[in-house]
C-alpha positions as CSV (number, residue, x, y, z in Angstrom):
1,M,1.5,-16.3,-11.3
2,L,-0.1,-17.1,-8.0
3,T,-3.7,-16.5,-7.0
4,L,-5.7,-16.8,-3.7
5,P,-8.3,-19.6,-3.8
6,D,-11.6,-18.9,-2.2
7,S,-11.0,-21.8,0.3
8,L,-8.1,-19.8,1.8
9,R,-9.6,-16.4,2.1
10,D,-10.6,-16.8,5.8
11,A,-7.0,-18.0,6.7
12,F,-5.6,-14.8,5.2
13,K,-7.8,-12.6,7.4
14,D,-6.1,-13.5,10.6
15,P,-3.2,-11.2,11.6
16,L,0.3,-12.8,11.4
17,G,1.6,-10.7,14.3
18,S,0.6,-8.3,17.0
19,V,-1.7,-5.4,16.1
20,T,-1.1,-1.9,17.3
21,T,-2.2,1.7,16.5
22,D,1.0,3.1,18.1
23,A,3.7,3.6,15.4
24,D,6.3,4.6,18.0
25,A,5.8,1.4,20.0
26,L,5.9,-0.6,16.8
27,L,9.2,1.0,15.8
28,A,10.7,0.3,19.2
29,A,9.6,-3.3,19.0
30,A,11.1,-3.6,15.5
31,A,14.4,-2.1,16.8
32,E,14.5,-4.8,19.5
33,T,13.9,-7.5,17.0
34,A,16.8,-6.2,14.8
35,A,19.1,-6.0,17.8
36,A,18.2,-9.6,19.0
37,H,19.2,-10.9,15.5
38,A,22.2,-8.7,15.0
39,D,25.8,-9.8,14.9
40,P,28.0,-7.7,17.1
41,V,29.0,-4.5,15.4
42,E,31.7,-2.2,16.7
43,D,29.9,1.0,16.0
44,A,26.3,-0.1,16.9
45,I,25.8,2.0,20.0
46,D,22.1,1.4,20.3
47,V,19.3,-0.7,18.9
48,N,18.5,1.8,16.1
49,D,22.1,1.5,14.9
50,A,21.7,-2.2,14.8
51,I,18.9,-1.8,12.2
52,V,21.3,0.1,9.8
53,A,24.5,-1.8,10.6
54,N,23.1,-5.3,10.4
55,D,20.7,-5.0,7.4
56,A,17.5,-5.6,9.3
57,P,15.0,-3.6,7.2
58,I,11.5,-2.5,7.9
59,I,9.2,-3.4,5.1
60,A,5.8,-1.7,4.9
61,V,3.0,-3.1,2.9
62,G,0.2,-0.6,2.3
63,D,-0.1,3.2,1.9
64,V,-1.6,3.9,5.4
65,V,1.1,2.0,7.3
66,T,3.8,3.5,5.2
67,Y,2.4,6.9,6.0
68,H,2.2,6.3,9.7
69,L,5.8,5.0,9.9
70,R,6.9,8.0,7.8
71,E,5.1,10.4,10.2
72,A,6.7,8.7,13.2
73,G,10.1,9.5,11.6
74,R,11.0,6.2,10.0
75,V,11.3,5.9,6.2
76,P,10.5,2.2,5.5
77,D,13.5,0.5,3.8
78,V,11.0,-1.1,1.4
79,A,7.4,-0.1,0.9
80,V,4.7,-1.5,-1.4
81,I,2.0,1.0,-2.1
82,D,-0.9,1.2,-4.5
83,G,-2.7,4.5,-3.8
84,Q,-5.6,2.7,-2.1
85,T,-6.8,1.6,1.3
86,E,-9.6,-1.0,1.6
87,R,-10.0,-0.6,-2.3
88,E,-10.7,3.2,-2.0
89,A,-8.3,6.0,-2.9
90,V,-6.1,7.1,0.1
91,R,-6.7,10.6,1.6
92,K,-4.9,13.5,-0.1
93,E,-2.7,14.0,3.0
94,I,-1.4,10.5,2.8
95,E,-0.8,10.7,-1.0
96,T,1.1,14.0,-0.5
97,V,3.4,12.7,2.3
98,L,4.2,9.5,0.3
99,S,4.9,11.4,-2.9
100,A,7.3,13.7,-1.1
101,A,9.4,10.9,0.3
102,D,13.0,11.0,-1.0
103,V,13.3,7.3,-1.9
104,R,14.0,5.3,-5.0
105,R,10.8,4.1,-6.7
106,I,10.1,1.2,-9.0
107,S,6.9,0.1,-10.6
108,A,5.0,-3.2,-10.7
109,T,1.7,-4.5,-11.9
110,N,-0.4,-6.8,-9.8
111,S,-4.0,-7.9,-9.7
112,A,-6.2,-8.3,-6.6
113,A,-5.9,-11.5,-4.7
114,S,-2.8,-12.5,-6.7
115,M,1.0,-12.3,-6.8
116,S,2.5,-11.4,-10.2
117,A,6.0,-12.2,-11.3
118,D,6.4,-8.4,-11.7
119,L,5.6,-7.8,-8.0
120,L,7.8,-10.6,-6.7
121,S,10.8,-9.5,-8.8
122,A,10.3,-5.9,-7.7
123,L,10.3,-7.1,-4.0
124,A,13.6,-8.9,-4.6
125,A,15.1,-5.8,-6.2
126,A,13.9,-3.5,-3.4
127,L,15.3,-5.8,-0.7
128,A,18.7,-6.0,-2.5
129,A,18.9,-2.2,-2.9
130,E,21.2,-0.2,-0.7
131,E,18.8,2.8,-0.5
132,P,15.2,2.9,0.6
133,T,13.2,1.6,-2.4
134,W,9.4,1.8,-2.7
135,I,7.3,-0.3,-5.1
136,E,4.4,1.6,-6.7
137,V,1.9,-1.0,-7.7
138,T,-0.6,-0.6,-10.5
139,G,-3.4,-2.7,-9.3
140,E,-3.3,-4.0,-5.7
141,E,-0.7,-5.1,-3.2
142,D,-3.0,-7.0,-0.9
143,L,-0.8,-10.3,-0.8
144,A,2.5,-8.7,-0.8
145,T,3.1,-9.4,3.0
146,L,3.8,-13.1,2.4
147,P,6.7,-12.8,-0.1
148,A,8.1,-9.9,1.9
149,I,8.4,-12.2,5.0
150,L,9.9,-15.0,2.9
151,A,12.5,-12.7,1.3
152,A,13.5,-10.5,4.2
153,P,16.4,-11.4,6.4
154,D,16.1,-12.6,10.0
155,G,15.6,-9.6,12.3
156,A,13.6,-7.6,9.7
157,S,10.1,-6.4,10.4
158,V,7.2,-6.6,8.0
159,V,4.3,-4.2,8.7
160,Y,0.9,-4.2,7.1
161,G,-2.6,-2.9,7.9
162,Q,-5.3,-4.9,9.5
163,P,-8.6,-3.4,8.3
164,G,-10.5,-1.7,11.2
165,E,-7.8,-2.5,13.8
166,G,-4.4,-1.0,13.1
167,M,-0.9,-2.1,12.1
168,V,0.4,-5.6,12.2
169,R,4.1,-6.1,12.8
170,V,5.6,-9.5,11.8
171,P,9.1,-10.0,13.1
172,V,10.9,-12.1,10.6
173,T,12.2,-15.2,12.3
174,P,12.5,-18.8,11.2
175,E,9.1,-19.4,12.8
176,T,7.2,-16.6,11.2
177,R,8.9,-17.4,7.8
178,A,7.7,-21.0,8.2
179,E,4.1,-19.8,8.8
180,A,4.3,-17.5,5.8
181,R,5.8,-20.3,3.6
182,E,2.9,-22.6,4.5
183,L,0.3,-20.0,3.3
184,F,2.4,-19.1,0.3
185,E,2.7,-22.6,-0.9
186,A,-1.1,-23.2,-0.5
187,L,-1.8,-20.5,-3.2
188,D,-2.8,-21.7,-6.7
189,G,-0.1,-21.4,-9.4
190,D,3.5,-22.2,-10.1
191,I,5.1,-22.0,-6.6
192,G,8.6,-22.9,-8.0
193,A,8.5,-20.1,-10.6
194,A,7.3,-17.7,-7.8
195,Y,10.2,-18.5,-5.6
196,D,12.5,-17.9,-8.6
197,A,10.9,-14.5,-9.3
198,L,11.4,-13.7,-5.6
199,G,14.9,-14.8,-5.6
200,V,14.4,-17.2,-2.7
201,D,15.6,-20.8,-2.4
202,P,13.0,-22.4,-0.2
203,S,15.5,-25.1,0.9
204,D,17.6,-22.3,2.6
205,R,14.7,-20.9,4.5
């Protein structure tokens, strides 16, 4: 449906947020983002409650970041995994931990440097689900960060891996969504159909 043109490859290498190797610090920052965008909730007694009560999910893109968040005690609300890291199979330890997670799982097919309608609709379904939902991709999930930012609510955090550096956390705000939208709409393909598959009306974003 959408593909990454060669002319944009360098633009997609720059991290969209801060880079860290500390999963606990990342989760604390995600909780602060959720709390900052939360409506007052009677039973939200701390920032971690705000994540649950105000529907500000954590979305992980990639097996390694999903593993690190899981090991830090946080099951991502949505994860997009493909059994690979930097185009090689993940370590057995990572595969075992991710396979053991008690989450709903849905499947999608997606080629490298592209976004299929299958992946976009799976993201929409996962974000709408009431329980943690992980998308198991046949192919690659390398561009899933952008549609995740576009479809997630304000206050959410999208986390993905920056090769050789660590984890990138993107707080979902009008500003970061606008940046993601600019990159998304620069891809080759039917942008309107891609928004439809994602369940997003760009005029509302």
